[in-house]
C-alpha positions in Angstrom: -25.7 33.6 -43.1 -22.9 35.3 -43.3 -21.0 35.2 -46.6 -17.1 35.1 -46.5 -15.4 37.5 -48.3 -14.4 36.6 -51.7 -10.5 36.0 -51.5 -11.3 34.1 -48.2 -10.1 30.2 -48.8 -12.5 27.5 -47.9 -11.5 25.7 -44.6 -10.6 22.1 -44.9 -13.5 19.9 -44.5 -16.0 17.6 -45.8 -17.8 18.8 -49.2 -19.9 17.0 -52.0 -17.6 15.7 -54.7 -17.4 18.4 -57.4 -17.3 15.3 -59.6 -21.0 14.7 -59.3 -20.5 11.1 -57.5 -22.9 11.9 -55.3 -20.3 11.3 -51.9 -18.2 13.5 -50.0 -14.6 14.5 -50.9 -12.1 16.0 -48.6 -11.0 19.4 -49.3 -7.6 20.2 -47.5 -7.9 23.8 -48.0 -6.1 23.9 -51.0 -7.3 21.1 -53.2 -9.2 18.2 -53.2 -7.7 14.7 -52.0 -8.5 11.6 -53.1 -10.2 10.3 -49.4 -14.3 9.9 -50.2 -17.0 9.4 -48.2 -20.1 7.3 -49.2 -22.3 9.7 -47.3 -24.6 11.0 -49.5 -24.6 14.9 -49.8 -27.3 17.6 -49.1 -26.2 20.5 -50.5 -28.3 22.5 -53.2 -27.0 23.4 -56.7 -27.8 26.5 -58.3 -26.5 28.6 -55.8 -24.3 31.6 -56.6 -20.8 30.3 -57.3 -18.6 30.5 -54.0 -15.4 32.8 -55.4 -12.0 31.4 -54.3 -12.9 27.6 -52.9 -14.1 24.0 -54.4 -17.5 25.8 -55.4 -16.1 28.2 -57.8 -16.4 26.0 -60.6 -18.1 22.7 -61.1 -21.5 21.2 -61.1 -22.6 22.7 -57.7 -21.2 26.1 -57.5 -22.9 26.5 -54.0 -20.8 26.8 -50.8 -21.3 24.6 -48.5 -24.4 24.9 -45.9 -24.4 27.2 -43.0 -23.3 25.0 -40.0 -20.7 22.9 -41.8 -20.8 20.3 -44.4 -23.6 18.6 -43.1 -25.8 21.4 -43.2 -27.6 23.5 -40.8 -27.8 22.6 -37.1 -25.5 21.7 -34.5 -24.7 18.4 -36.4 -25.1 19.3 -40.5 -28.2 18.4 -42.0 -26.6 15.3 -43.9 -26.8 11.7 -42.2 -25.8 13.0 -38.5 -28.1 15.5 -38.8 -30.2 14.4 -35.6 -28.4 15.0 -32.8 -27.3 11.5 -30.4 -29.3 10.1 -27.8 -29.1 12.0 -24.7 -26.2 11.1 -22.4 -23.7 8.6 -23.0 -24.1 5.1 -25.0 -25.3 3.8 -21.7 -27.2 6.2 -20.5 -29.9 6.4 -18.4 -29.3 3.1 -16.5 -32.2 1.0 -18.6 -31.4 -0.8 -21.7 -32.8 1.3 -25.0 -32.1 4.7 -23.2 -28.7 4.5 -25.2 -27.2 3.4 -28.2 -26.0 0.3 -25.9 -28.8 0.3 -23.0 -27.5 0.2 -19.3 -24.0 0.2 -18.7 -23.3 -2.5 -15.8 -22.5 -1.0 -12.3 -18.7 -0.5 -11.8 -17.6 -3.4 -9.2 -14.7 -2.2 -6.8 -13.9 -5.3 -4.5 -12.6 -2.5 -1.7 -10.4 -3.5 1.2 -11.1 -7.3 2.4 -11.1 -7.1 6.2 -11.2 -10.5 8.1 -14.0 -11.5 10.2 -14.0 -10.6 13.5 -13.1 -12.8 16.2 -15.6 -14.5 18.4 -15.3 -14.0 22.3 -14.3 -17.3 24.4 -16.4 -18.5 27.4 -15.7 -17.1 30.8 -15.0 -20.8 31.8 -12.0 -21.2 29.1 -8.7 -20.6 30.4 -6.5 -17.9 28.9 -2.8 -18.5 30.7 -0.7 -21.9 30.7 2.7 -22.9 31.4 3.9 -22.2 28.2 3.4 -18.2 27.7 4.6 -18.3 31.8 7.8 -19.7 30.9 8.1 -17.3 28.1 7.3 -14.4 30.0 9.9 -15.7 33.3 12.9 -17.2 31.3 14.6 -14.0 31.3 14.9 -14.1 35.2 17.8 -17.1 34.6 19.4 -14.2 32.9 19.2 -11.9 35.8 19.9 -14.6 38.3 23.4 -15.5 36.5 24.2 -11.7 36.5 23.7 -11.1 40.2 26.3 -13.7 40.3 28.5 -12.1 37.7 30.8 -10.1 40.3 33.8 -8.8 38.0 37.0 -7.7 39.9 39.0 -5.7 37.3 42.8 -6.0 37.2 45.3 -3.5 35.7 48.6 -4.8 34.6 51.3 -2.8 33.3 52.9 -3.5 29.9 56.4 -2.6 28.4 59.2 -0.8 29.6 56.9 2.2 30.2 54.7 0.6 32.3 51.5 1.2 30.7 48.5 0.3 32.6 46.1 -2.1 30.8 42.9 -3.7 32.0 43.8 -7.2 32.3 40.8 -9.0 29.7 40.7 -12.2 32.0 39.2 -10.1 34.9 36.1 -9.5 32.8 35.6 -12.8 30.9 35.1 -14.8 33.9 33.0 -18.4 33.5 29.9 -16.1 34.9 30.3 -13.9 31.8 30.1 -16.8 29.3 27.3 -18.3 31.1 25.6 -14.9 30.9 26.4 -14.9 27.0 25.2 -18.6 26.5 22.1 -18.6 28.4 20.7 -15.3 26.3 21.2 -17.2 23.1 19.4 -20.7 24.9 16.5 -18.3 26.2 15.8 -17.0 23.0 15.5 -20.6 21.2 13.3 -22.0 24.4 11.4 -18.9 24.1 10.3 -19.6 20.7 9.7 -22.7 20.8 7.4 -22.1 23.7 5.6 -19.6 22.0 4.9 -22.1 19.3 3.5 -24.3 22.0 1.0 -21.6 23.4 -0.4 -20.5 20.2 -1.5 -23.9 19.7 -3.0 -24.3 22.9 -5.1 -21.0 22.3 -6.1 -22.6 19.2 -7.7 -25.5 20.7 -9.2 -23.5 23.6 -11.3 -21.5 20.8 -9.2 -18.6 19.8 -9.4 -17.8 16.4 -6.5 -16.0 14.9 -3.8 -16.3 17.8 -1.0 -13.9 17.8 1.8 -16.0 15.5 3.9 -17.8 17.6 7.0 -16.2 14.7 6.9 -12.9 16.4 8.9 -14.4 19.0 11.6 -14.5 16.8 12.1 -10.7 17.3 11.9 -11.3 20.8 9.9 -12.5 23.9 8.5 -9.2 24.8 7.2 -9.0 20.8 5.3 -12.3 21.5 4.2 -11.6 25.2 2.4 -8.0 24.0 0.8 -9.1 21.1 -0.7 -12.3 22.5 -1.7 -10.6 25.2 -4.0 -8.1 23.6 -5.4 -10.7 21.3 -6.4 -12.5 24.2 -8.0 -9.5 25.7 -10.5 -8.7 23.1 -11.9 -12.2 22.8 -11.9 -12.7 26.6 -12.3 -8.9 27.9 -10.6 -7.9 31.3 -8.5 -11.1 30.9 -5.4 -12.3 29.7 -2.9 -9.0 30.2 -1.0 -10.8 33.1 2.2 -11.6 31.2 2.4 -8.5 30.0 2.9 -7.0 33.3 5.0 -9.8 34.5 6.9 -9.5 31.9 7.4 -5.3 32.3 8.7 -6.3 36.0 11.0 -8.7 34.9 12.5 -6.0 32.3 12.7 -3.9 34.9 14.5 -5.9 37.5 16.9 -6.8 34.6 17.3 -3.0 34.0 18.0 -2.2 37.8 20.6 -5.4 38.4 22.4 -4.3 34.7 22.9 -0.8 36.0 24.4 -1.9 39.4 26.8 -4.4 37.5 27.8 -1.7 35.6 28.5 0.9 38.3 30.2 -2.2 40.0 32.7 -2.6 37.0 33.5 1.3 36.3 34.1 1.0 40.2 36.5 -1.6 40.2 38.3 0.0 36.9 38.9 3.4 38.8 40.1 1.8 42.2 42.5 -0.3 39.9 44.0 2.7 38.1 47.0 4.3 39.7 46.6 7.5 41.5 
């Protein structure tokens, strides 16, 4: 045992009560405090006094046992002299292995995935009039666009004869029909998407593509619906996608032609 220097202060800790109460009392490094513990002391009396510390005088007169206030060993020599059970309070995985037996296994629900959609029979139809109406209704807009042949006129305004486009040459009856038809087709497409979704449920398709996606556009519903139908009916159900692509391509071509015609009419109306 290494004896501390004569003038070295005793570190704070629990030591036998110098009053002889048989309890442990807290030494704060400079003086005894009022905090006492009910644990019995295990120091030996009669040893050489410990100069400069709490045992320099008194009935015990001995330094604290080596290893700490609880005696020798990693856990002292008092009521905690024996090491705790191996592992944690629930160590071992069996009742009795620790202070409280086995810890119940942690439960983590994880990601809840929906059950896969069952496939439908090959005889079940995957197309109905509602999905074809949703897909082909934009053709009405293309037809109206073909009938719109704007002829741009230039008016000269003011005393300085400033050339200005005549708005009445653009905003003709076909133009207003074109704008109105777009909104009407939008609303009808949402309604037909709802009817199509209900029809798929009756035909046995589990969790079909929700009809409300049609509010984002007919193309969104057509593509989503076709993907799900193709999963439950392999190698079928993609017809509306190809039809919608063809209608969209036709609308872009016709729109580009009409836009070119408007630009040509404007250029021809301007004075050279």
